[in-house]
C-alpha positions in Angstrom: 161.3 30.1 126.8 161.8 27.8 123.7 158.6 28.6 122.1 157.9 26.4 119.4 158.0 28.6 115.7 157.1 25.6 113.3 154.0 23.6 112.6 155.4 20.8 111.6 154.5 17.2 113.9 155.8 13.9 114.4 153.8 10.9 114.2 153.1 10.3 118.3 154.5 7.3 119.9 151.7 6.1 122.4 152.7 5.2 125.6 151.1 4.0 129.0 151.0 7.5 131.6 152.6 5.7 134.1 155.2 4.5 131.5 156.0 8.6 130.7 159.9 9.3 131.8 161.8 12.9 132.2 162.3 14.0 128.9 159.2 13.2 126.5 156.6 15.3 125.6 152.8 15.3 124.4 150.4 17.7 123.9 146.8 16.7 124.7 145.6 17.0 128.4 142.9 14.1 127.4 144.7 10.9 128.5 143.3 8.3 125.6 141.1 5.6 127.4 142.1 7.1 130.3 145.8 5.1 129.9 147.5 6.5 127.7 149.5 9.2 125.8 150.4 10.2 122.6 154.6 11.5 122.6 156.0 13.7 120.6 159.8 14.7 120.0 160.2 17.6 122.2 162.0 19.5 119.0 158.7 19.3 117.7 155.9 21.7 118.4 154.8 20.2 121.9 152.4 21.2 125.0 153.9 19.6 127.8 157.0 17.9 128.7 157.7 15.2 131.4 159.6 16.3 134.3 159.5 13.1 136.8 158.7 9.4 136.2 155.8 7.7 137.9 156.3 8.3 141.5 154.1 7.2 144.0 152.3 10.2 146.1 150.5 9.3 149.3 148.8 12.4 151.0 147.6 12.4 154.3 145.1 10.2 155.8 144.9 8.5 152.8 141.4 9.6 151.7 140.6 9.8 148.1 140.9 12.9 147.1 137.9 13.4 144.8 137.2 13.8 141.4 139.8 15.4 138.9 139.9 18.4 139.2 140.3 18.0 143.3 143.0 15.4 142.9 145.4 17.8 140.4 144.7 20.7 143.1 146.3 18.1 145.2 149.6 16.8 143.6 150.4 19.9 142.4 152.4 21.3 145.8 154.0 17.6 144.7 154.8 18.3 141.5 156.3 21.5 142.8 158.7 20.6 144.6 160.1 18.5 141.8 159.9 21.5 140.0 162.4 23.4 142.5 164.8 20.5 141.9 164.6 20.3 138.2 168.2 20.0 136.2 167.1 22.2 133.2 168.5 21.1 129.9 170.1 25.3 129.6 169.6 27.8 131.9 166.2 28.2 133.9 163.3 29.2 131.2 162.8 33.1 132.2 158.4 32.2 131.5 156.5 30.9 133.7 155.9 27.2 133.8 152.9 25.6 134.7 152.4 22.2 136.5 150.2 19.6 135.1 150.1 16.5 137.3 149.2 13.2 135.3 147.2 11.1 137.4 144.3 9.3 135.9 143.3 8.0 138.8 139.6 7.2 139.8 138.2 6.0 143.0 137.9 2.5 142.4 141.7 2.6 141.7 142.9 4.4 144.4 140.8 2.0 146.7 143.1 -0.6 145.5 146.0 0.7 145.9 147.3 3.0 143.3 149.0 6.3 143.9 151.6 7.5 140.9 151.5 10.4 139.2 153.7 11.7 136.3 154.5 15.4 136.9 154.7 17.5 133.8 155.4 21.0 132.6 154.2 23.8 130.8 154.1 27.4 129.4 152.2 29.2 131.8 150.9 31.4 128.5 149.4 28.2 126.9 152.1 28.7 124.2 153.5 25.4 122.2 157.2 24.5 123.7 159.7 23.9 120.7 162.7 21.9 122.5 163.3 20.2 125.7 163.6 22.3 128.8 164.4 19.9 131.3 168.4 17.1 131.3 166.6 14.0 130.9 169.4 11.9 132.3 169.9 13.9 135.1 166.1 14.3 136.1 166.0 10.3 136.2 169.3 9.9 138.2 167.5 12.6 141.0 164.0 11.7 140.5 164.1 8.2 143.4 162.2 5.4 144.1 159.1 7.1 145.5 160.2 10.9 145.0 
């Protein structure tokens, strides 16, 4: 796993969570105001790397999954499917990767039809990453419209 060895950081770029693209990296689990993410270059220390662009996810029955923790648990298998098909930049890392579904969707947004999720990964041991994991161009090409 390409762990970070330096502590230097770059100036973050703020993007809407649903505009995150494969190959972008970020560190904060907290989404600024529930809509934005501060991205950093993947060759600087970071916690997460985006695996898929915003994809539509419609759970069986379509009922609101509940609070954020419940929604994340619901979406992990969906993102796991994306990880299984991932195009790694080099060879697949030997360390464990964990999934982080980015979906700041409350019940009101859910009821109005919002069903998107961005799938991201992080080191299972919560160490900062220091290099890109995925071939962003291949990930974007293979994402499909609804995943």
